[in-house]
C-alpha positions as CSV (number, residue, x, y, z in Angstrom):
1,M,-22.5,-17.8,-4.7
2,K,-22.7,-21.0,-2.7
3,P,-22.8,-20.6,1.1
4,L,-19.5,-21.3,2.8
5,K,-19.2,-23.7,5.8
6,S,-19.2,-22.0,9.1
7,K,-16.0,-23.8,10.3
8,N,-14.1,-22.8,7.2
9,L,-15.3,-19.2,7.5
10,D,-14.1,-19.0,11.1
11,K,-10.7,-20.3,10.1
12,Y,-10.4,-17.9,7.2
13,L,-11.4,-15.0,9.4
14,F,-9.0,-15.8,12.2
15,N,-6.2,-16.2,9.7
16,T,-7.0,-12.9,8.1
17,I,-7.0,-11.1,11.5
18,S,-3.9,-12.9,12.6
19,Y,-2.0,-11.6,9.6
20,F,-2.8,-8.0,10.6
21,S,-2.0,-8.9,14.3
22,F,1.5,-9.9,13.2
23,F,2.1,-6.2,12.4
24,G,0.3,-5.0,15.5
25,Y,-2.6,-3.7,13.5
26,P,-6.4,-4.1,14.2
27,P,-8.1,-4.2,10.8
28,S,-11.4,-2.5,10.0
29,F,-14.4,-4.3,8.4
30,D,-13.5,-3.2,4.9
31,E,-9.9,-4.3,5.4
32,I,-11.0,-7.7,6.6
33,H,-13.4,-8.1,3.6
34,T,-10.7,-7.0,1.1
35,F,-8.2,-9.5,2.4
36,F,-10.6,-12.4,3.1
37,P,-9.1,-15.3,1.1
38,V,-12.4,-16.5,-0.4
39,R,-15.4,-14.7,-1.9
40,I,-17.9,-13.7,0.8
41,A,-20.8,-11.2,0.8
42,K,-20.4,-8.3,3.2
43,K,-23.6,-9.1,5.0
44,Q,-22.4,-12.6,5.6
45,L,-19.0,-11.4,6.9
46,K,-20.7,-8.8,9.1
47,N,-22.9,-11.5,10.7
48,L,-19.9,-13.7,11.2
49,L,-17.9,-10.9,13.0
50,E,-20.8,-10.0,15.2
51,D,-21.3,-13.7,16.1
52,L,-17.6,-14.2,17.1
53,V,-17.7,-10.9,19.1
54,R,-20.7,-12.1,21.0
55,K,-18.8,-15.4,21.7
56,K,-15.8,-13.3,22.8
57,S,-13.6,-15.0,20.3
58,L,-12.9,-11.6,18.8
59,I,-12.8,-8.0,20.2
60,C,-14.5,-5.1,18.5
61,H,-13.3,-1.7,19.4
62,C,-14.8,1.6,18.7
63,E,-14.7,4.8,20.7
64,D,-18.1,5.8,19.4
65,P,-20.8,4.8,22.0
66,E,-23.5,5.1,19.4
67,Y,-21.8,2.5,17.2
68,R,-21.6,0.1,20.2
69,S,-25.3,0.5,20.9
70,K,-26.2,-0.2,17.3
71,R,-24.1,-3.3,17.3
72,T,-26.0,-4.8,20.3
73,K,-29.4,-4.3,18.6
74,Q,-29.6,-7.2,16.2
75,S,-32.9,-6.1,14.7
76,Q,-31.6,-2.7,13.7
77,K,-31.2,-2.2,9.9
78,R,-27.9,-1.4,8.4
79,S,-27.4,2.1,7.0
80,P,-27.5,1.9,3.2
81,R,-24.2,3.8,3.0
82,S,-22.4,2.6,6.1
83,S,-18.6,2.2,6.0
84,S,-19.0,-1.6,5.6
85,D,-21.1,-1.0,2.5
86,S,-18.5,1.0,0.6
87,E,-18.1,0.0,-3.0
88,D,-14.4,0.8,-2.9
89,S,-11.8,-1.9,-2.2
90,L,-8.8,-1.1,0.0
91,A,-6.8,-0.5,-3.2
92,M,-9.2,2.2,-4.2
93,T,-9.4,4.1,-0.9
94,L,-8.2,7.3,-2.6
95,D,-8.7,9.0,-5.9
96,Y,-5.5,11.0,-6.5
97,H,-6.9,12.3,-9.8
98,K,-9.1,14.8,-7.9
99,G,-6.1,16.9,-7.0
100,P,-5.0,16.4,-3.4
101,K,-3.1,19.3,-1.8
102,S,-0.4,17.1,-0.3
103,L,0.8,13.6,0.1
104,L,-1.1,13.4,3.4
105,S,-4.4,13.9,1.6
106,N,-3.8,10.6,-0.2
107,F,-4.1,8.8,3.1
108,K,-7.5,8.1,4.6
109,F,-6.3,6.9,8.0
110,Q,-8.9,4.8,9.8
111,L,-10.5,7.1,12.4
112,S,-10.7,6.1,16.0
113,T,-14.5,6.0,15.7
114,S,-14.3,3.3,13.0
115,P,-14.9,-0.2,14.4
116,S,-11.9,-2.5,14.2
117,Y,-11.3,-6.1,15.2
118,T,-8.6,-8.3,16.7
119,L,-8.1,-11.4,18.8
120,P,-8.5,-11.1,22.6
121,Q,-4.8,-11.6,23.2
122,Y,-3.9,-8.6,21.1
123,A,-6.2,-6.1,22.8
124,T,-3.3,-3.7,23.3
125,H,-3.1,-3.1,19.5
126,F,-6.1,-0.8,19.8
127,K,-4.1,1.5,22.1
128,N,-1.2,1.5,19.7
129,R,-3.2,2.6,16.7
130,A,-3.6,6.3,17.5
131,T,0.1,6.6,18.5
132,R,1.3,4.9,15.3
133,Q,-1.0,7.1,13.1
134,A,0.4,10.2,14.7
135,I,4.0,9.0,14.1
136,C,3.2,8.2,10.5
137,K,1.6,11.6,9.8
138,K,4.7,13.4,11.0
139,R,6.9,11.3,8.8
140,L,4.7,11.9,5.8
141,V,4.8,15.6,6.2
142,L,8.6,15.5,5.7
143,V,8.4,12.9,2.9
144,N,5.8,15.0,1.1
145,Y,8.4,17.6,0.0
146,Y,10.6,14.8,-1.2
147,T,7.9,13.2,-3.4
148,E,6.9,16.5,-4.8
149,T,10.4,16.9,-6.1
150,L,10.5,13.4,-7.6
151,A,7.2,14.2,-9.4
152,K,8.9,16.9,-11.3
153,L,11.6,14.6,-12.8
154,P,10.5,13.5,-16.3
155,F,11.9,9.9,-15.9
156,I,9.9,9.3,-12.7
157,R,6.6,7.8,-13.7
158,F,5.2,6.6,-10.3
159,V,5.9,6.9,-6.6
160,G,4.0,4.8,-4.1
161,I,4.1,4.4,-0.3
162,T,4.1,0.8,0.8
163,G,4.6,-1.2,4.1
164,S,3.5,0.1,7.5
165,A,3.3,3.7,6.4
166,A,0.7,2.8,3.8
167,M,-1.6,1.6,6.6
168,G,-0.8,4.5,9.0
169,N,0.9,1.9,11.3
170,T,4.4,3.3,11.6
171,K,6.3,2.5,14.8
172,R,9.2,4.6,16.1
173,G,12.3,3.6,14.1
174,D,10.3,2.4,11.0
175,D,11.2,3.6,7.6
176,V,8.8,4.9,5.0
177,D,9.0,2.3,2.2
178,V,8.9,3.8,-1.3
179,F,8.2,2.1,-4.6
180,I,9.3,3.9,-7.7
181,I,8.5,3.2,-11.4
182,T,10.8,4.9,-14.0
183,S,10.4,5.5,-17.7
184,K,11.9,2.9,-20.0
185,G,15.7,2.7,-19.9
186,C,16.0,5.0,-16.9
187,L,15.9,2.5,-13.9
188,F,19.3,3.5,-12.5
189,I,19.0,7.1,-13.4
190,G,15.8,7.2,-11.5
191,R,17.4,5.4,-8.5
192,F,20.4,7.8,-8.5
193,F,18.2,10.9,-8.3
194,A,15.8,9.3,-5.8
195,I,18.8,8.6,-3.5
196,L,20.4,12.1,-4.2
197,F,17.2,14.0,-3.3
198,S,16.7,11.8,-0.2
199,Y,19.9,13.2,1.1
200,I,19.1,16.7,0.1
201,F,15.7,16.6,1.9
202,N,17.3,14.8,4.8
203,V,15.0,11.7,4.6
204,R,17.7,9.2,3.9
205,K,18.9,8.4,7.4
206,G,17.6,8.8,10.9
207,R,14.1,8.8,12.3
208,N,12.4,10.2,9.2
209,S,14.2,8.0,6.6
210,V,12.7,6.6,3.4
211,C,13.6,3.1,2.3
212,L,14.2,3.0,-1.4
213,N,14.0,-0.8,-1.9
214,L,11.8,-1.3,-5.0
215,F,12.3,0.1,-8.5
216,F,10.6,-1.0,-11.7
217,D,11.2,0.1,-15.3
218,E,7.8,0.8,-17.0
219,R,8.5,-1.8,-19.6
220,N,7.9,-4.6,-17.1
221,L,5.3,-3.9,-14.4
222,V,4.5,-7.6,-13.7
223,I,5.6,-8.8,-10.3
224,P,7.8,-11.9,-10.9
225,K,6.1,-15.3,-10.7
226,H,8.1,-16.5,-7.7
227,K,7.0,-13.3,-5.9
228,Q,3.3,-13.7,-6.6
229,T,2.5,-14.6,-3.1
230,P,-0.3,-13.6,-0.6
231,Y,2.2,-11.4,1.2
232,V,3.3,-9.5,-1.9
233,A,-0.4,-9.2,-3.1
234,H,-1.2,-7.8,0.3
235,E,1.6,-5.2,0.0
236,A,0.6,-4.2,-3.6
237,L,-3.1,-3.7,-2.7
238,Q,-2.4,-1.6,0.5
239,M,0.1,0.6,-1.4
240,K,-0.9,4.3,-1.6
241,P,0.1,6.0,-4.9
242,V,1.3,9.6,-4.5
243,V,2.8,10.2,-8.0
244,S,1.2,8.7,-11.1
245,K,1.9,9.8,-14.6
246,N,0.1,8.5,-17.7
247,N,-2.1,6.4,-15.4
248,M,0.8,4.4,-14.3
249,Y,-0.9,3.2,-11.1
250,E,-3.8,1.7,-13.1
251,R,-1.3,0.1,-15.5
252,F,0.4,-1.5,-12.5
253,L,-2.9,-2.9,-11.2
254,E,-3.9,-4.2,-14.6
255,E,-0.6,-6.0,-15.1
256,N,-0.9,-7.6,-11.7
257,K,-4.5,-8.8,-11.6
258,W,-3.2,-12.1,-10.3
259,V,-3.7,-10.6,-6.8
260,K,-7.4,-11.6,-7.1
261,K,-6.3,-15.2,-7.0
262,F,-5.5,-14.7,-3.3
263,Y,-8.0,-11.9,-2.5
264,P,-11.1,-12.4,-4.7
265,N,-13.2,-9.7,-3.0
266,V,-10.9,-7.0,-4.3
267,K,-12.5,-4.6,-6.8
268,L,-9.9,-3.2,-9.2
269,S,-11.2,-0.1,-11.0
270,I,-8.9,0.0,-14.0
271,R,-9.1,3.3,-15.9
272,S,-8.0,3.9,-19.4
273,H,-4.3,4.6,-19.8
274,S,-4.2,5.8,-23.4
275,R,-2.6,9.2,-22.9
276,P,1.0,8.9,-24.2
277,V,2.3,12.4,-23.7
278,S,1.0,14.1,-20.6
279,G,0.8,12.8,-17.1
280,Y,0.1,13.8,-13.5
281,G,2.5,14.7,-10.8
282,V,2.1,16.2,-7.3
283,N,2.7,19.7,-6.4
284,S,1.5,21.9,-3.6
285,G,-1.7,22.8,-5.4
286,G,-2.6,19.3,-6.4
287,F,-2.1,17.1,-9.4
288,T,-1.3,19.1,-12.5
289,P,-0.3,18.0,-16.0
290,V,3.4,17.3,-16.4
291,R,5.0,17.5,-19.8
292,V,6.9,14.4,-20.8
293,N,9.7,15.0,-23.3
294,P,10.5,11.8,-25.2
295,G,13.9,13.3,-26.4
296,Y,15.6,12.7,-23.1
297,N,15.6,8.9,-23.5
298,F,18.1,9.2,-26.3
299,L,20.4,11.4,-24.1
300,S,20.0,9.3,-21.0
301,S,21.3,6.0,-22.4
302,P,25.1,6.6,-21.7
303,F,24.3,7.9,-18.2
304,E,22.1,4.9,-17.5
305,L,24.9,2.5,-18.4
306,V,27.5,4.4,-16.2
307,L,25.1,4.6,-13.3
308,K,24.1,1.0,-13.7
309,T,27.7,-0.2,-13.5
310,L,28.5,1.9,-10.4
311,Q,25.3,1.1,-8.6
312,L,25.4,-2.6,-9.2
313,A,28.9,-2.7,-7.8
314,I,27.8,-1.0,-4.6
315,I,24.5,-3.0,-4.3
316,R,26.3,-6.4,-4.6
317,R,28.7,-5.5,-1.9
318,N,25.9,-5.0,0.6
319,K,24.4,-8.1,2.2
320,T,20.8,-7.6,1.2
321,G,18.1,-9.8,-0.4
322,L,18.4,-9.0,-4.0
323,I,16.4,-9.5,-7.2
324,I,18.1,-7.8,-10.1
325,S,16.9,-7.8,-13.6
326,P,17.2,-5.3,-16.6
327,T,13.8,-3.9,-15.6
328,Q,13.4,-4.5,-11.8
329,L,15.3,-4.0,-8.6
330,W,14.2,-5.6,-5.3
331,L,16.5,-4.6,-2.5
332,F,15.4,-5.9,1.0
333,K,17.4,-6.2,4.2
334,R,14.8,-8.3,5.7
335,D,12.0,-10.4,4.2
336,F,8.7,-10.7,6.1
337,E,7.4,-13.3,3.7
338,K,9.3,-16.1,5.4
339,K,8.2,-15.0,8.9
340,I,4.5,-15.1,8.1
341,E,4.2,-18.0,5.8
342,K,2.5,-20.1,8.4
343,I,-0.1,-17.4,9.0
344,L,-1.1,-17.2,5.4
């Protein structure tokens, strides 16, 4: 790999951190490396960060005094298994196939002892991090029961947490954004039950609400060409899967490998997804096999048509940003892409 010019590296680094700063979030080393827009070795990035911290162009924050002392000793060797040497990309920070006990166990929130970085003018973001993580964890405790129920529905193939909650960066008043993939021909059936159970579990409105703004039919997992932007790639990679049947999460990543065009340091570990019948869903004891009955597809067709007609009539009355196709629904009241185009 050819060495990159220092001036360009500085610019890329400031842009990467500025993106996170837009959301009030100080990123860790691994997050900066994952979302660095050009290929760069971790050692080179680490040296760059340390140099800019010495120049006071960046602030590094860590509550662990031992880490601070290590950072000041330039001759000290890096630990062979330090956090910055992790082989896992941000998209792979969890392995839900090992059987987590709850939705919360799918979230490896950045600990207060982990070093994070930001620009000097955003030093207050360090103080906000612990508060926002605490808010997010409380929200996810309630949302956990909701996702457990969705996992039991045979036409729900995947549930992922996106947006600020995926990063443990939830402010008071923020929703928990949920992305759902349904079985083929069950897009509107899946949305109907997702909304129904959100009311039953009291997570539809108020402080603990979920935002059901993105639904895909498993027949088409590719994000549309005009939405293949750095912002959407960022959101896709930081998403946390909590329900995945028949390796649906891996299938989604495989269909959207275009994200590496914007973030080439990402490592996507695509597993086989050859199992056609059984899948995995969340319950209180972990991920367990879920029987998938292909017979319900035949019975669901009339209900899908009725629910599609009713839901589209309601959706189109609301003034929201819409992308509607036979296999995808994008329903957003506000679009951050336009606000951060200049940063990216």
